[in-house]
PDB file of N, H, CA, C and O in Angstrom:
ATOM      1  N   MET A   1       0.854  -1.166   0.000  1.00  0.00           N
ATOM      2  CA  MET A   1       0.000   0.000   0.000  1.00  0.00           C
ATOM      3  C   MET A   1       0.898   1.225   0.000  1.00  0.00           C
ATOM      4  O   MET A   1       1.902   1.263   0.711  1.00  0.00           O
ATOM      5  N   THR A   2       0.551   2.197  -0.771  1.00  0.00           N
ATOM      6  H   THR A   2      -0.265   2.166  -1.349  1.00  0.00           H
ATOM      7  CA  THR A   2       1.322   3.436  -0.826  1.00  0.00           C
ATOM      8  C   THR A   2       0.406   4.609  -0.527  1.00  0.00           C
ATOM      9  O   THR A   2      -0.680   4.726  -1.096  1.00  0.00           O
ATOM     10  N   LEU A   3       0.848   5.462   0.359  1.00  0.00           N
ATOM     11  H   LEU A   3       1.730   5.366   0.821  1.00  0.00           H
ATOM     12  CA  LEU A   3       0.088   6.664   0.690  1.00  0.00           C
ATOM     13  C   LEU A   3       0.676   7.851  -0.056  1.00  0.00           C
ATOM     14  O   LEU A   3       1.874   7.890  -0.337  1.00  0.00           O
ATOM     15  N   GLN A   4      -0.161   8.797  -0.366  1.00  0.00           N
ATOM     16  H   GLN A   4      -1.134   8.765  -0.137  1.00  0.00           H
ATOM     17  CA  GLN A   4       0.303  10.033  -0.977  1.00  0.00           C
ATOM     18  C   GLN A   4      -0.290  11.216  -0.208  1.00  0.00           C
ATOM     19  O   GLN A   4      -1.161  11.918  -0.723  1.00  0.00           O
ATOM     20  N   PRO A   5       0.180  11.437   1.025  1.00  0.00           N
ATOM     21  CA  PRO A   5      -0.349  12.544   1.812  1.00  0.00           C
ATOM     22  C   PRO A   5       0.215  13.883   1.348  1.00  0.00           C
ATOM     23  O   PRO A   5       1.287  13.948   0.746  1.00  0.00           O
ATOM     24  N   LYS A   6      -0.520  14.935   1.635  1.00  0.00           N
ATOM     25  H   LYS A   6      -1.391  14.882   2.123  1.00  0.00           H
ATOM     26  CA  LYS A   6      -0.002  16.273   1.354  1.00  0.00           C
ATOM     27  C   LYS A   6       0.858  16.701   2.535  1.00  0.00           C
ATOM     28  O   LYS A   6       0.431  16.616   3.686  1.00  0.00           O
ATOM     29  N   TYR A   7       2.056  17.153   2.249  1.00  0.00           N
ATOM     30  H   TYR A   7       2.404  17.222   1.313  1.00  0.00           H
ATOM     31  CA  TYR A   7       2.969  17.636   3.272  1.00  0.00           C
ATOM     32  C   TYR A   7       3.491  18.986   2.825  1.00  0.00           C
ATOM     33  O   TYR A   7       4.185  19.089   1.814  1.00  0.00           O
ATOM     34  N   LYS A   8       3.163  20.003   3.569  1.00  0.00           N
ATOM     35  H   LYS A   8       2.599  19.920   4.391  1.00  0.00           H
ATOM     36  CA  LYS A   8       3.564  21.373   3.244  1.00  0.00           C
ATOM     37  C   LYS A   8       3.170  21.740   1.819  1.00  0.00           C
ATOM     38  O   LYS A   8       3.949  22.340   1.078  1.00  0.00           O
ATOM     39  N   GLY A   9       1.933  21.364   1.445  1.00  0.00           N
ATOM     40  H   GLY A   9       1.301  20.876   2.046  1.00  0.00           H
ATOM     41  CA  GLY A   9       1.422  21.730   0.129  1.00  0.00           C
ATOM     42  C   GLY A   9       1.870  20.832  -1.004  1.00  0.00           C
ATOM     43  O   GLY A   9       1.420  21.001  -2.137  1.00  0.00           O
ATOM     44  N   LYS A  10       2.749  19.874  -0.723  1.00  0.00           N
ATOM     45  H   LYS A  10       3.114  19.736   0.197  1.00  0.00           H
ATOM     46  CA  LYS A  10       3.235  18.965  -1.762  1.00  0.00           C
ATOM     47  C   LYS A  10       2.720  17.556  -1.476  1.00  0.00           C
ATOM     48  O   LYS A  10       2.540  17.174  -0.319  1.00  0.00           O
ATOM     49  N   ILE A  11       2.489  16.798  -2.529  1.00  0.00           N
ATOM     50  H   ILE A  11       2.636  17.108  -3.468  1.00  0.00           H
ATOM     51  CA  ILE A  11       2.110  15.398  -2.371  1.00  0.00           C
ATOM     52  C   ILE A  11       3.382  14.570  -2.333  1.00  0.00           C
ATOM     53  O   ILE A  11       4.188  14.609  -3.262  1.00  0.00           O
ATOM     54  N   VAL A  12       3.557  13.821  -1.252  1.00  0.00           N
ATOM     55  H   VAL A  12       2.902  13.789  -0.496  1.00  0.00           H
ATOM     56  CA  VAL A  12       4.731  12.961  -1.109  1.00  0.00           C
ATOM     57  C   VAL A  12       4.269  11.511  -1.080  1.00  0.00           C
ATOM     58  O   VAL A  12       3.169  11.211  -0.616  1.00  0.00           O
ATOM     59  N   GLU A  13       5.107  10.621  -1.572  1.00  0.00           N
ATOM     60  H   GLU A  13       6.001  10.864  -1.949  1.00  0.00           H
ATOM     61  CA  GLU A  13       4.764   9.203  -1.605  1.00  0.00           C
ATOM     62  C   GLU A  13       5.596   8.473  -0.565  1.00  0.00           C
ATOM     63  O   GLU A  13       6.815   8.632  -0.511  1.00  0.00           O
ATOM     64  N   GLU A  14       4.933   7.674   0.259  1.00  0.00           N
ATOM     65  H   GLU A  14       3.942   7.546   0.215  1.00  0.00           H
ATOM     66  CA  GLU A  14       5.646   6.918   1.273  1.00  0.00           C
ATOM     67  C   GLU A  14       5.002   5.548   1.442  1.00  0.00           C
ATOM     68  O   GLU A  14       3.798   5.399   1.231  1.00  0.00           O
ATOM     69  N   PRO A  15       5.803   4.535   1.824  1.00  0.00           N
ATOM     70  CA  PRO A  15       5.265   3.185   1.993  1.00  0.00           C
ATOM     71  C   PRO A  15       4.418   3.089   3.260  1.00  0.00           C
ATOM     72  O   PRO A  15       4.635   3.829   4.219  1.00  0.00           O
ATOM     73  N   GLU A  16       3.484   2.200   3.253  1.00  0.00           N
ATOM     74  H   GLU A  16       3.308   1.599   2.473  1.00  0.00           H
ATOM     75  CA  GLU A  16       2.610   1.973   4.403  1.00  0.00           C
ATOM     76  C   GLU A  16       2.403   0.470   4.545  1.00  0.00           C
ATOM     77  O   GLU A  16       2.222  -0.230   3.548  1.00  0.00           O
ATOM     78  N   THR A  17       2.427  -0.024   5.766  1.00  0.00           N
ATOM     79  H   THR A  17       2.574   0.544   6.576  1.00  0.00           H
ATOM     80  CA  THR A  17       2.192  -1.437   6.030  1.00  0.00           C
ATOM     81  C   THR A  17       0.859  -1.593   6.737  1.00  0.00           C
ATOM     82  O   THR A  17       0.549  -0.842   7.662  1.00  0.00           O
ATOM     83  N   VAL A  18       0.078  -2.560   6.307  1.00  0.00           N
ATOM     84  H   VAL A  18       0.330  -3.170   5.556  1.00  0.00           H
ATOM     85  CA  VAL A  18      -1.228  -2.818   6.908  1.00  0.00           C
ATOM     86  C   VAL A  18      -1.252  -4.255   7.407  1.00  0.00           C
ATOM     87  O   VAL A  18      -0.856  -5.176   6.692  1.00  0.00           O
ATOM     88  N   LEU A  19      -1.716  -4.441   8.632  1.00  0.00           N
ATOM     89  H   LEU A  19      -2.037  -3.693   9.212  1.00  0.00           H
ATOM     90  CA  LEU A  19      -1.847  -5.770   9.210  1.00  0.00           C
ATOM     91  C   LEU A  19      -3.329  -6.073   9.367  1.00  0.00           C
ATOM     92  O   LEU A  19      -4.048  -5.352  10.059  1.00  0.00           O
ATOM     93  N   ILE A  20      -3.783  -7.139   8.724  1.00  0.00           N
ATOM     94  H   ILE A  20      -3.200  -7.725   8.162  1.00  0.00           H
ATOM     95  CA  ILE A  20      -5.178  -7.559   8.830  1.00  0.00           C
ATOM     96  C   ILE A  20      -5.196  -8.892   9.567  1.00  0.00           C
ATOM     97  O   ILE A  20      -4.523  -9.843   9.168  1.00  0.00           O
ATOM     98  N   ILE A  21      -5.970  -8.951  10.643  1.00  0.00           N
ATOM     99  H   ILE A  21      -6.517  -8.178  10.967  1.00  0.00           H
ATOM    100  CA  ILE A  21      -6.045 -10.166  11.445  1.00  0.00           C
ATOM    101  C   ILE A  21      -7.484 -10.645  11.476  1.00  0.00           C
ATOM    102  O   ILE A  21      -8.393  -9.900  11.842  1.00  0.00           O
ATOM    103  N   LYS A  22      -7.679 -11.888  11.090  1.00  0.00           N
ATOM    104  H   LYS A  22      -6.941 -12.493  10.793  1.00  0.00           H
ATOM    105  CA  LYS A  22      -9.002 -12.497  11.169  1.00  0.00           C
ATOM    106  C   LYS A  22      -8.960 -13.492  12.317  1.00  0.00           C
ATOM    107  O   LYS A  22      -8.075 -14.347  12.371  1.00  0.00           O
ATOM    108  N   THR A  23      -9.912 -13.383  13.232  1.00  0.00           N
ATOM    109  H   THR A  23     -10.630 -12.688  13.188  1.00  0.00           H
ATOM    110  CA  THR A  23      -9.913 -14.246  14.402  1.00  0.00           C
ATOM    111  C   THR A  23     -11.343 -14.518  14.847  1.00  0.00           C
ATOM    112  O   THR A  23     -12.301 -14.046  14.235  1.00  0.00           O
ATOM    113  N   GLN A  24     -11.463 -15.268  15.893  1.00  0.00           N
ATOM    114  H   GLN A  24     -10.685 -15.651  16.390  1.00  0.00           H
ATOM    115  CA  GLN A  24     -12.775 -15.544  16.461  1.00  0.00           C
ATOM    116  C   GLN A  24     -13.203 -14.387  17.350  1.00  0.00           C
ATOM    117  O   GLN A  24     -12.366 -13.656  17.879  1.00  0.00           O
ATOM    118  N   SER A  25     -14.518 -14.225  17.510  1.00  0.00           N
ATOM    119  H   SER A  25     -15.198 -14.819  17.080  1.00  0.00           H
ATOM    120  CA  SER A  25     -15.012 -13.142  18.364  1.00  0.00           C
ATOM    121  C   SER A  25     -14.521 -13.359  19.798  1.00  0.00           C
ATOM    122  O   SER A  25     -14.337 -14.493  20.240  1.00  0.00           O
ATOM    123  N   GLY A  26     -14.317 -12.274  20.497  1.00  0.00           N
ATOM    124  H   GLY A  26     -14.466 -11.353  20.138  1.00  0.00           H
ATOM    125  CA  GLY A  26     -13.882 -12.362  21.881  1.00  0.00           C
ATOM    126  C   GLY A  26     -12.381 -12.238  22.081  1.00  0.00           C
ATOM    127  O   GLY A  26     -11.925 -12.167  23.223  1.00  0.00           O
ATOM    128  N   TYR A  27     -11.601 -12.210  21.014  1.00  0.00           N
ATOM    129  H   TYR A  27     -11.971 -12.267  20.087  1.00  0.00           H
ATOM    130  CA  TYR A  27     -10.143 -12.139  21.132  1.00  0.00           C
ATOM    131  C   TYR A  27      -9.578 -10.745  20.847  1.00  0.00           C
ATOM    132  O   TYR A  27      -8.372 -10.532  20.973  1.00  0.00           O
ATOM    133  N   ARG A  28     -10.423  -9.812  20.471  1.00  0.00           N
ATOM    134  H   ARG A  28     -11.403  -9.986  20.369  1.00  0.00           H
ATOM    135  CA  ARG A  28      -9.929  -8.492  20.061  1.00  0.00           C
ATOM    136  C   ARG A  28      -9.088  -7.816  21.144  1.00  0.00           C
ATOM    137  O   ARG A  28      -7.996  -7.323  20.859  1.00  0.00           O
ATOM    138  N   ASP A  29      -9.584  -7.788  22.380  1.00  0.00           N
ATOM    139  H   ASP A  29     -10.471  -8.189  22.612  1.00  0.00           H
ATOM    140  CA  ASP A  29      -8.843  -7.113  23.448  1.00  0.00           C
ATOM    141  C   ASP A  29      -7.457  -7.726  23.654  1.00  0.00           C
ATOM    142  O   ASP A  29      -6.474  -7.005  23.819  1.00  0.00           O
ATOM    143  N   GLU A  30      -7.385  -9.054  23.643  1.00  0.00           N
ATOM    144  H   GLU A  30      -8.184  -9.640  23.509  1.00  0.00           H
ATOM    145  CA  GLU A  30      -6.101  -9.724  23.841  1.00  0.00           C
ATOM    146  C   GLU A  30      -5.142  -9.435  22.688  1.00  0.00           C
ATOM    147  O   GLU A  30      -3.952  -9.208  22.906  1.00  0.00           O
ATOM    148  N   ILE A  31      -5.659  -9.444  21.473  1.00  0.00           N
ATOM    149  H   ILE A  31      -6.626  -9.628  21.295  1.00  0.00           H
ATOM    150  CA  ILE A  31      -4.825  -9.161  20.298  1.00  0.00           C
ATOM    151  C   ILE A  31      -4.298  -7.732  20.352  1.00  0.00           C
ATOM    152  O   ILE A  31      -3.127  -7.493  20.058  1.00  0.00           O
ATOM    153  N   GLU A  32      -5.151  -6.781  20.725  1.00  0.00           N
ATOM    154  H   GLU A  32      -6.102  -6.975  20.964  1.00  0.00           H
ATOM    155  CA  GLU A  32      -4.716  -5.387  20.823  1.00  0.00           C
ATOM    156  C   GLU A  32      -3.623  -5.228  21.878  1.00  0.00           C
ATOM    157  O   GLU A  32      -2.697  -4.439  21.691  1.00  0.00           O
ATOM    158  N   GLN A  33      -3.718  -5.963  22.974  1.00  0.00           N
ATOM    159  H   GLN A  33      -4.470  -6.605  23.126  1.00  0.00           H
ATOM    160  CA  GLN A  33      -2.687  -5.882  24.011  1.00  0.00           C
ATOM    161  C   GLN A  33      -1.350  -6.403  23.496  1.00  0.00           C
ATOM    162  O   GLN A  33      -0.309  -5.794  23.745  1.00  0.00           O
ATOM    163  N   VAL A  34      -1.373  -7.515  22.787  1.00  0.00           N
ATOM    164  H   VAL A  34      -2.219  -8.009  22.585  1.00  0.00           H
ATOM    165  CA  VAL A  34      -0.133  -8.089  22.248  1.00  0.00           C
ATOM    166  C   VAL A  34       0.483  -7.153  21.215  1.00  0.00           C
ATOM    167  O   VAL A  34       1.688  -6.902  21.244  1.00  0.00           O
ATOM    168  N   ILE A  35      -0.332  -6.639  20.307  1.00  0.00           N
ATOM    169  H   ILE A  35      -1.310  -6.843  20.282  1.00  0.00           H
ATOM    170  CA  ILE A  35       0.176  -5.727  19.280  1.00  0.00           C
ATOM    171  C   ILE A  35       0.722  -4.458  19.919  1.00  0.00           C
ATOM    172  O   ILE A  35       1.722  -3.910  19.455  1.00  0.00           O
ATOM    173  N   GLY A  36       0.078  -3.992  20.974  1.00  0.00           N
ATOM    174  H   GLY A  36      -0.734  -4.438  21.351  1.00  0.00           H
ATOM    175  CA  GLY A  36       0.535  -2.794  21.679  1.00  0.00           C
ATOM    176  C   GLY A  36       1.914  -2.950  22.303  1.00  0.00           C
ATOM    177  O   GLY A  36       2.591  -1.954  22.559  1.00  0.00           O
ATOM    178  N   LYS A  37       2.338  -4.181  22.552  1.00  0.00           N
ATOM    179  H   LYS A  37       1.788  -4.990  22.344  1.00  0.00           H
ATOM    180  CA  LYS A  37       3.652  -4.437  23.149  1.00  0.00           C
ATOM    181  C   LYS A  37       4.768  -4.557  22.114  1.00  0.00           C
ATOM    182  O   LYS A  37       5.943  -4.590  22.479  1.00  0.00           O
ATOM    183  N   LEU A  38       4.420  -4.621  20.838  1.00  0.00           N
ATOM    184  H   LEU A  38       3.466  -4.594  20.541  1.00  0.00           H
ATOM    185  CA  LEU A  38       5.427  -4.777  19.786  1.00  0.00           C
ATOM    186  C   LEU A  38       6.244  -3.501  19.623  1.00  0.00           C
ATOM    187  O   LEU A  38       5.693  -2.401  19.679  1.00  0.00           O
ATOM    188  N   PRO A  39       7.556  -3.640  19.420  1.00  0.00           N
ATOM    189  CA  PRO A  39       8.370  -2.447  19.158  1.00  0.00           C
ATOM    190  C   PRO A  39       8.041  -1.905  17.766  1.00  0.00           C
ATOM    191  O   PRO A  39       8.021  -2.650  16.786  1.00  0.00           O
ATOM    192  N   ILE A  40       7.792  -0.633  17.696  1.00  0.00           N
ATOM    193  H   ILE A  40       7.808  -0.027  18.492  1.00  0.00           H
ATOM    194  CA  ILE A  40       7.438  -0.003  16.420  1.00  0.00           C
ATOM    195  C   ILE A  40       8.547   0.958  16.025  1.00  0.00           C
ATOM    196  O   ILE A  40       8.966   1.800  16.820  1.00  0.00           O
ATOM    197  N   GLN A  41       9.018   0.827  14.792  1.00  0.00           N
ATOM    198  H   GLN A  41       8.678   0.143  14.146  1.00  0.00           H
ATOM    199  CA  GLN A  41      10.054   1.727  14.285  1.00  0.00           C
ATOM    200  C   GLN A  41       9.398   2.798  13.438  1.00  0.00           C
ATOM    201  O   GLN A  41       8.665   2.504  12.494  1.00  0.00           O
ATOM    202  N   ILE A  42       9.668   4.025  13.783  1.00  0.00           N
ATOM    203  H   ILE A  42      10.264   4.264  14.550  1.00  0.00           H
ATOM    204  CA  ILE A  42       9.115   5.153  13.017  1.00  0.00           C
ATOM    205  C   ILE A  42      10.248   5.910  12.379  1.00  0.00           C
ATOM    206  O   ILE A  42      10.016   6.900  11.685  1.00  0.00           O
TER     207      ILE A  42
END
């Protein structure tokens, strides 16, 4: 996926990563907690 946001009046292109998780109902809170603990590089 590629985003093209406007930055200071210019359109810039930058990469974007999307994570899609399909699971059973009732696991959302636990999954969000685990993902929240992952180190994120910005």
